[in-house]
C-alpha positions as CSV (number, residue, x, y, z in Angstrom):
1,M,26.3,-1.3,25.6
2,P,28.4,0.0,28.0
3,T,26.6,-0.5,31.9
4,E,27.7,2.7,33.7
5,H,25.6,4.6,31.1
6,V,22.1,3.7,32.2
7,V,20.2,1.6,34.6
8,V,16.6,0.3,33.1
9,T,14.1,0.1,36.0
10,T,10.7,-1.7,35.6
11,G,8.5,-2.0,38.6
12,T,10.5,-2.9,41.5
13,T,13.3,-4.4,39.9
14,Q,16.3,-2.7,38.7
15,Q,19.4,-3.6,36.0
16,P,22.0,-2.4,34.3
17,L,21.5,-2.2,30.7
18,S,24.3,-4.8,29.4
19,S,24.6,-7.8,27.3
20,S,22.6,-10.3,29.6
21,R,20.2,-11.9,28.1
22,T,17.6,-11.2,31.0
23,V,18.2,-7.8,30.0
24,L,17.8,-8.2,26.7
25,E,14.1,-9.5,27.4
26,L,13.5,-7.1,30.0
27,M,14.4,-4.5,27.0
28,S,10.7,-5.5,25.5
29,D,8.7,-4.5,28.6
30,I,10.5,-0.8,29.4
31,T,8.7,2.5,29.0
32,E,8.3,5.2,27.2
33,Q,10.2,7.3,30.0
34,N,13.4,4.8,29.7
35,F,13.9,5.6,26.1
36,A,15.4,8.9,27.1
37,E,17.9,7.0,29.1
38,L,18.6,4.8,26.4
39,L,19.0,7.7,24.3
40,A,21.4,8.9,26.7
41,A,23.4,5.9,26.9
42,I,23.9,5.8,23.0
43,G,25.3,9.2,23.2
44,N,27.6,8.2,26.2
45,A,28.4,5.1,23.7
46,T,30.1,7.3,21.1
47,M,32.5,9.1,23.2
48,H,35.9,8.1,23.9
49,R,38.2,9.4,25.9
50,T,41.9,9.9,24.9
51,R,44.8,11.0,26.7
52,C,46.7,14.2,25.1
53,T,50.8,13.2,25.3
54,A,51.3,16.7,24.0
55,S,49.8,18.0,27.2
56,P,52.6,18.4,30.2
57,H,49.6,17.3,32.7
58,H,48.5,14.5,30.2
59,T,45.1,16.1,30.5
60,T,41.8,13.9,28.6
61,T,39.5,14.8,26.4
62,A,36.0,13.4,24.8
63,V,36.3,12.6,21.0
64,P,33.4,11.5,19.1
65,T,33.7,8.4,17.4
66,A,32.0,6.6,14.3
67,A,30.1,4.3,16.9
68,V,26.3,3.5,15.7
69,A,23.9,1.6,17.9
70,L,22.0,-1.0,16.2
71,V,18.3,-0.8,17.9
72,S,16.2,-4.4,17.4
73,T,13.4,-3.1,17.2
74,H,11.7,-6.3,18.2
75,I,7.8,-6.2,18.0
76,V,7.7,-2.7,15.7
77,P,6.3,-2.4,13.5
78,A,3.3,-3.2,15.3
79,A,-0.4,-2.3,15.1
80,D,-1.6,-2.8,18.4
81,N,1.8,-4.3,19.2
82,A,0.7,-7.6,19.5
83,G,-0.2,-8.0,22.8
84,S,3.2,-6.9,24.9
85,L,4.2,-4.1,26.8
86,Y,4.9,-0.8,25.6
87,E,7.3,-0.6,22.6
88,S,6.9,2.8,20.3
89,T,8.2,3.4,16.6
90,G,10.6,6.1,18.7
91,L,12.4,3.4,18.5
92,L,12.8,3.6,15.1
93,G,14.6,7.5,15.6
94,F,14.4,8.7,18.7
95,G,18.6,9.7,18.6
96,P,21.0,10.9,16.1
97,H,23.7,7.9,16.6
98,D,20.9,5.0,16.6
99,V,19.9,2.6,13.1
100,A,17.1,0.4,13.7
101,K,16.9,-3.2,12.4
102,S,14.1,-5.4,11.9
103,E,13.0,-8.3,9.6
104,F,11.5,-8.7,6.0
105,A,8.5,-11.1,7.4
106,T,7.6,-8.8,10.5
107,G,4.9,-6.6,8.5
108,T,2.6,-5.2,10.8
109,R,2.2,-7.4,14.0
110,V,-1.0,-7.7,15.5
111,A,-2.2,-9.7,18.4
112,K,-3.7,-13.3,17.8
113,C,-5.9,-15.2,20.1
114,G,-6.6,-18.8,20.1
115,G,-5.2,-21.6,17.9
116,T,-5.2,-25.5,18.8
117,R,-3.1,-28.4,17.4
118,G,-3.4,-28.0,13.7
119,H,-5.4,-24.3,13.7
120,P,-3.2,-21.6,14.4
121,P,-4.4,-18.5,16.5
122,T,-5.9,-15.8,14.1
123,P,-5.9,-12.2,14.5
124,C,-7.5,-10.7,17.7
125,Y,-9.1,-8.3,15.9
126,T,-11.3,-10.1,13.9
127,Q,-12.8,-12.2,17.0
128,G,-16.5,-11.0,17.0
129,T,-16.0,-7.8,15.7
130,G,-17.0,-7.8,12.3
131,I,-13.7,-7.0,10.8
132,E,-11.9,-9.0,8.0
133,P,-8.7,-9.1,7.8
134,F,-6.4,-6.7,5.9
135,H,-4.4,-8.1,3.3
136,A,-0.9,-9.9,4.1
137,D,0.5,-7.4,1.5
138,V,-1.5,-4.1,2.9
139,L,-0.4,-4.9,6.7
140,A,3.7,-5.6,5.4
141,A,3.8,-2.1,3.0
142,F,2.4,-0.4,6.7
143,G,4.7,-2.0,8.4
144,W,7.9,-1.0,6.2
145,A,6.7,2.5,5.7
146,M,6.1,3.1,9.4
147,M,9.7,1.8,9.2
148,R,10.9,3.7,6.4
149,D,9.4,7.2,7.4
150,G,9.6,6.7,11.9
151,A,13.5,6.5,11.3
152,A,14.6,10.2,10.7
153,G,16.6,9.2,7.2
154,R,18.5,6.7,8.7
155,P,17.6,3.9,6.2
156,T,15.9,0.4,8.7
157,H,18.1,-2.5,8.2
158,T,15.7,-5.6,7.1
159,W,16.7,-9.0,7.7
160,I,16.1,-11.4,4.8
161,P,16.4,-14.8,6.0
162,L,16.5,-16.6,2.2
163,G,18.2,-20.0,3.6
164,S,19.6,-21.7,0.5
165,T,18.6,-23.6,-3.2
166,A,18.3,-26.4,-1.8
167,G,15.9,-25.3,0.7
168,G,13.8,-24.0,-2.3
169,A,15.1,-20.6,-2.7
170,T,15.5,-19.3,-6.3
171,P,16.9,-16.0,-7.7
172,Y,13.3,-14.7,-8.4
173,H,13.3,-15.4,-4.5
174,A,16.2,-13.0,-3.9
175,H,14.7,-10.2,-6.6
176,C,11.3,-10.0,-4.9
177,T,12.7,-9.8,-1.1
178,V,15.8,-7.6,-1.9
179,V,14.2,-5.1,-5.0
180,A,10.6,-4.6,-2.6
181,T,13.2,-3.7,0.4
182,R,15.3,-1.3,-1.5
183,A,12.0,0.3,-3.1
184,Y,10.6,1.0,0.5
185,G,13.8,2.7,1.3
186,L,15.1,0.2,3.6
187,V,18.6,-1.5,3.7
188,A,18.2,-5.5,2.7
189,N,20.5,-7.6,4.7
190,P,19.7,-10.6,3.4
191,D,20.7,-14.2,5.4
192,H,22.0,-17.0,3.9
193,T,23.0,-20.6,4.3
194,E,27.1,-20.1,4.9
195,S,27.6,-23.6,3.7
196,E,26.5,-22.2,-0.1
197,I,28.3,-18.8,0.4
198,P,29.1,-17.4,-2.0
199,N,26.0,-18.1,-4.3
200,R,26.3,-16.4,-7.8
201,A,23.1,-18.0,-9.0
202,L,21.2,-16.4,-6.0
203,Y,22.3,-13.2,-6.0
204,G,24.2,-12.2,-9.1
205,S,21.5,-10.3,-10.7
206,T,20.3,-8.9,-7.9
207,S,23.9,-7.4,-6.9
208,R,23.8,-6.1,-10.6
209,L,20.2,-4.5,-10.0
210,S,21.3,-2.8,-6.9
211,A,24.4,-1.4,-8.7
212,A,22.3,-0.1,-11.5
213,L,20.3,1.6,-9.0
214,D,23.1,2.9,-7.1
215,T,24.3,5.1,-10.0
216,L,21.1,6.7,-10.8
217,A,21.5,9.0,-7.6
218,A,23.7,9.0,-4.3
219,D,20.8,10.5,-2.2
220,L,17.8,8.8,-4.1
221,A,15.5,8.2,-1.1
222,P,11.3,7.1,-1.5
223,A,9.2,10.6,-1.2
224,Q,5.9,11.4,-0.5
225,H,2.7,13.6,-0.9
226,A,0.4,12.0,1.8
227,A,0.7,10.5,5.2
228,V,-1.5,8.6,7.4
229,V,-1.5,9.8,10.8
230,F,-0.4,6.3,13.1
231,S,-1.4,7.8,16.3
232,E,-0.1,5.3,19.4
233,S,-0.7,7.2,22.1
234,S,-4.4,7.0,20.7
235,W,-5.1,3.9,20.1
236,A,-3.5,3.1,23.6
237,S,-5.8,5.4,24.8
238,W,-9.0,2.9,23.7
239,L,-7.3,-0.6,24.7
240,Q,-8.3,-1.9,27.5
241,V,-7.2,-4.8,29.7
242,Q,-9.2,-7.4,30.7
243,Q,-8.3,-7.7,34.7
244,A,-9.4,-11.2,34.9
245,N,-6.5,-12.7,33.1
246,G,-4.3,-9.7,31.8
247,A,-5.4,-10.4,28.3
248,F,-5.2,-7.5,25.7
249,N,-8.9,-6.1,24.4
250,V,-8.2,-4.8,21.0
251,S,-11.5,-4.3,19.6
252,A,-12.3,-0.5,20.8
253,A,-8.4,0.7,19.8
254,W,-9.6,-1.4,16.3
255,R,-12.7,0.0,15.5
256,R,-11.7,3.5,16.3
257,V,-8.1,4.1,15.7
258,L,-6.7,1.0,13.7
259,T,-9.0,0.0,11.1
260,P,-9.3,3.5,9.7
261,T,-5.9,4.2,9.9
262,I,-4.6,1.2,8.3
263,G,-7.3,0.9,5.6
264,A,-6.9,4.3,4.9
265,G,-3.0,3.3,4.2
266,G,-4.3,0.3,2.2
267,E,-6.5,2.2,0.2
268,L,-3.8,4.2,-0.9
269,L,-1.8,1.6,-2.0
270,R,-4.3,-0.3,-4.1
271,L,-5.3,3.4,-5.8
272,G,-1.2,3.6,-6.7
273,V,-0.3,6.6,-4.7
274,A,2.6,6.7,-3.0
275,A,2.2,7.3,1.0
276,G,3.7,7.5,4.3
277,I,3.1,7.1,7.8
278,C,3.1,10.0,10.2
279,N,3.8,8.8,14.1
280,D,3.2,10.5,17.3
281,A,6.8,11.9,17.4
282,Q,6.9,13.6,14.4
283,L,3.6,15.0,14.7
284,L,4.0,16.4,18.3
285,T,7.8,17.8,17.9
286,P,8.1,18.1,14.5
287,D,11.9,18.4,13.3
288,G,11.8,21.8,11.8
289,G,8.6,23.0,12.9
290,Y,5.1,22.5,11.5
291,S,5.9,24.4,8.3
292,A,9.1,21.4,7.8
293,L,6.2,19.2,8.5
294,V,4.0,20.5,5.5
295,A,6.7,20.5,3.3
296,R,7.5,16.8,3.7
297,W,3.5,15.7,3.7
298,P,1.2,18.7,2.2
299,V,-1.6,16.1,3.0
300,L,-2.4,14.3,6.4
301,I,-5.3,11.5,6.7
302,A,-6.3,11.2,9.9
303,P,-9.0,9.5,12.0
304,E,-11.9,11.2,13.5
305,K,-11.5,14.2,16.1
306,D,-13.1,12.0,18.7
307,A,-10.9,8.8,18.0
308,L,-7.5,11.0,18.8
309,T,-6.0,12.4,22.3
310,D,-6.3,15.9,22.5
311,G,-2.7,16.1,22.5
312,I,-2.7,15.0,18.6
313,N,-5.8,17.1,17.8
314,A,-4.0,19.7,19.0
315,A,-1.1,19.0,17.2
316,L,-3.1,18.2,13.7
317,A,-4.4,22.0,14.2
318,S,-1.1,23.5,14.6
319,Y,0.0,21.6,11.0
320,V,-3.3,23.3,9.4
321,T,-2.1,26.5,10.7
322,A,0.9,25.8,8.7
323,A,-0.8,25.3,5.7
324,G,-1.1,21.9,6.0
325,T,-3.8,20.2,4.4
326,L,-5.7,17.5,6.7
327,I,-8.4,15.7,6.0
328,R,-10.4,13.2,8.4
329,V,-11.5,9.7,7.6
330,P,-14.8,8.1,9.7
331,G,-14.4,5.4,11.7
332,A,-17.1,3.2,10.2
333,G,-16.6,1.7,6.6
334,W,-13.3,0.2,6.6
335,N,-14.5,-3.3,8.1
336,T,-14.6,-5.5,4.8
337,E,-12.6,-5.4,1.5
338,A,-15.7,-4.5,-0.1
339,S,-16.4,-1.4,2.4
340,R,-12.8,-0.4,2.3
341,Q,-12.7,0.1,-1.3
342,I,-15.6,2.3,-1.3
343,A,-14.3,4.2,1.5
344,G,-10.8,4.6,-0.7
345,Q,-12.7,6.0,-3.6
346,Q,-14.3,8.9,-1.4
347,L,-10.7,9.4,-0.2
348,A,-9.3,9.5,-3.6
349,T,-12.4,11.9,-4.5
350,T,-12.1,13.8,-1.0
351,M,-8.0,14.2,-2.3
352,N,-9.1,15.3,-5.9
353,E,-11.6,18.0,-4.4
354,S,-8.8,19.5,-2.5
355,D,-6.1,21.6,-3.8
356,A,-3.1,18.9,-2.7
357,G,-4.8,16.5,-5.0
358,L,-3.2,12.5,-5.1
359,G,0.5,13.6,-5.9
360,P,2.9,13.4,-8.4
361,V,2.8,9.8,-9.1
362,V,-0.2,7.7,-9.3
363,S,-0.6,4.2,-11.0
364,T,-3.0,2.5,-12.2
365,S,-3.6,-1.4,-14.3
366,T,-6.4,-3.9,-15.4
367,G,-5.2,-6.4,-13.3
368,G,-7.5,-6.0,-9.9
369,Q,-4.2,-6.9,-7.9
370,L,-2.3,-5.2,-5.3
371,L,1.0,-2.7,-6.9
372,H,3.1,-1.1,-4.9
373,T,4.1,2.5,-6.3
374,V,7.1,4.6,-4.4
375,L,8.4,7.4,-5.8
376,L,12.0,8.1,-5.4
377,T,14.0,11.5,-5.9
378,S,17.1,12.8,-5.9
379,A,17.8,16.6,-3.4
380,T,20.8,16.5,-5.6
381,Q,19.7,15.6,-9.1
382,P,16.0,16.8,-9.2
383,Q,15.7,16.0,-12.8
384,T,16.3,12.5,-12.0
385,V,12.8,10.8,-10.8
386,V,11.9,7.2,-10.3
387,V,8.8,5.3,-10.0
388,A,9.6,1.5,-8.1
389,L,6.4,-1.0,-9.1
390,V,6.2,-4.1,-7.1
391,T,4.0,-6.9,-7.4
392,N,2.6,-8.8,-4.5
393,F,5.6,-9.3,-2.5
394,S,4.0,-11.5,0.4
395,S,4.1,-14.6,-2.2
396,C,8.0,-14.4,-1.5
397,T,8.4,-13.5,1.9
398,P,10.4,-16.0,3.6
399,V,8.9,-18.0,6.4
400,R,11.4,-19.9,8.7
401,G,10.6,-23.7,8.5
402,Q,8.4,-23.1,5.4
403,A,9.3,-23.7,1.6
404,P,9.3,-20.1,-0.5
405,G,6.5,-19.0,-2.1
406,R,5.4,-18.8,-5.4
407,P,6.0,-15.9,-7.8
408,A,2.7,-13.5,-8.0
409,P,0.7,-13.4,-11.3
410,P,2.2,-10.8,-13.9
411,I,0.3,-7.4,-13.5
412,P,-0.9,-6.2,-16.9
413,G,-2.3,-2.5,-18.4
414,V,0.1,-1.0,-15.4
415,I,-0.1,3.3,-16.8
416,I,1.9,5.6,-14.3
417,E,1.2,9.8,-14.2
418,L,4.5,11.8,-13.7
419,A,3.6,15.1,-12.1
420,T,7.0,17.5,-13.8
421,P,8.6,18.3,-10.4
422,P,7.7,21.5,-8.8
423,S,11.2,22.7,-8.4
424,M,11.6,22.8,-12.4
425,P,7.7,24.2,-13.3
426,G,8.8,24.6,-17.0
427,A,10.3,21.2,-17.5
428,T,9.7,18.6,-20.1
429,L,10.0,14.7,-20.1
430,T,13.0,14.4,-22.2
431,H,14.4,11.1,-21.4
432,A,12.9,8.1,-20.2
433,V,14.4,4.3,-19.0
434,Y,13.0,1.2,-18.3
435,I,14.5,-0.5,-16.0
436,I,13.2,-4.1,-15.4
437,S,14.8,-6.8,-13.1
438,N,12.9,-10.3,-13.7
439,V,14.5,-13.5,-14.4
440,T,11.6,-15.1,-16.6
441,V,10.3,-12.2,-18.3
442,N,11.9,-9.8,-21.1
443,P,11.9,-5.8,-20.9
444,R,9.1,-4.2,-22.3
445,S,9.3,-0.7,-24.1
446,F,6.5,1.7,-23.4
447,A,5.1,4.8,-24.8
448,V,5.5,8.5,-23.0
449,T,2.7,11.1,-24.1
450,Q,2.0,14.5,-22.0
451,V,-1.6,14.8,-20.7
452,S,-3.0,17.7,-19.4
453,G,-2.4,18.6,-15.4
454,A,-4.7,20.5,-13.1
455,A,-4.6,24.1,-12.5
456,G,-2.1,23.8,-16.1
457,G,0.6,21.9,-14.4
458,R,2.2,19.2,-17.3
459,I,1.5,15.3,-16.1
460,W,3.3,12.9,-18.2
461,R,1.8,9.3,-18.8
462,V,4.0,6.3,-19.1
463,D,2.5,3.6,-20.6
464,V,4.4,0.5,-18.7
465,G,2.4,-2.1,-19.9
466,V,3.2,-5.9,-17.8
467,V,4.9,-5.7,-14.9
468,T,6.2,-9.2,-13.6
469,A,7.2,-8.9,-10.3
470,H,8.7,-5.9,-10.3
471,A,10.2,-2.7,-12.2
472,F,11.6,0.9,-12.1
473,V,10.9,3.5,-14.4
474,V,13.5,6.5,-14.8
475,A,12.3,9.9,-15.6
476,T,14.5,12.4,-16.6
477,F,13.0,16.0,-17.0
478,S,15.0,19.2,-18.7
479,D,14.3,22.7,-18.3
480,T,16.2,23.9,-21.5
481,G,13.6,23.5,-23.5
482,E,11.4,21.7,-25.6
483,R,12.7,18.2,-27.0
484,A,11.6,15.3,-28.9
485,L,11.4,12.1,-26.4
486,D,13.8,9.4,-26.1
487,V,12.4,6.2,-24.9
488,E,14.9,3.1,-23.6
489,T,14.5,0.1,-22.9
490,R,17.5,-1.9,-20.6
491,S,17.4,-4.3,-18.6
492,A,19.8,-4.9,-15.2
493,D,19.9,-8.2,-15.9
């Protein structure tokens, strides 16, 4: 980063922004005000001065370049900033020239407390609060959705430390990590032991799957009907610092804001609803105004009013004025896994009773396991709808210094229900292709039927059957008239 463009200030110390390791560490302690300076630096870095030789005066002109800043988010995504100082989801998409970089295993970071030799520290929010830990997949999905939806349409680069086959990495781990990353709309960036490059056994089928996905539509991207409001300013207002030792007391922030927020996100995942994360910046200053925010997310789910700041509540009121559906969830009822499922069913009932409903795609299964459901749509090819189904991917999360995990159990009885695209209200589901990426199980065929929908709309049921690791269901709609369904099966491997 050019040192002449910005000076970063922290406390009484001023240092130029450069590649110095000291300054890079300092970046973890910058404040919200520094982001504006950093944005200006990135903007200046994308311009270079060139001499106009045709001019007799040899004048110079600023010319835009293709420079892009890759911003390492360090501890974003994070729920309570992991006990660090200020750092924001604003890093994910705060300027037109930046692309965020995070890590596969980061998930949603939380502050850890305690720990002795042989006994690792545990999440601070679970100590003396009665709050049970959230499932690893729930935290990972929340963090990935936070990265995806806060990145202003520029997919976050996600580093995947796969390691080597000698260290235990198998094609399953390559599939699991890369496909989960792609399904969530992120850029998969596997890191591999250089001595084993090229490793066709590890990456061959993964590469073929990616190529198959790329042929569906050039602008295929995740879409969500509902989003959970993740308000950093609100949880920060509840965060108290114990002056005696400077340690963060996160219990109030979790009880009032974070537990209902992550709890609601986790239950939407469990209910098979493709949901997003709306952060402070998107809510306070939405691109295109609040009508555009409503168009992107017709439903917002937020904690109760007295848990949020006045500014966030005012922004939510503007969202409702623009015809958005706002659902408030109480702070109580999210502490245990059992109570979260009850609260999740209440949330689903409220959504179904509203005009908005659960959204254009919902998945169910009989396995009782977490199944990630992500809806992928194309603006240029609205007739093509893709539903990504991914099983528990925390089992394949690479952790430095540890052997890769074992595959998650297959999930049986998977059914998805798809609504006809709103831009094609009279369309019929005419063509369905089942793409499965798996190195141990053969593809399975499925049946497609039309079922009654809300307000006379068309809902299509797809009986997928067993999902082992991950699958992509590609549905093509046609509004040229009724035709018999053409169901195909093919494998990307």
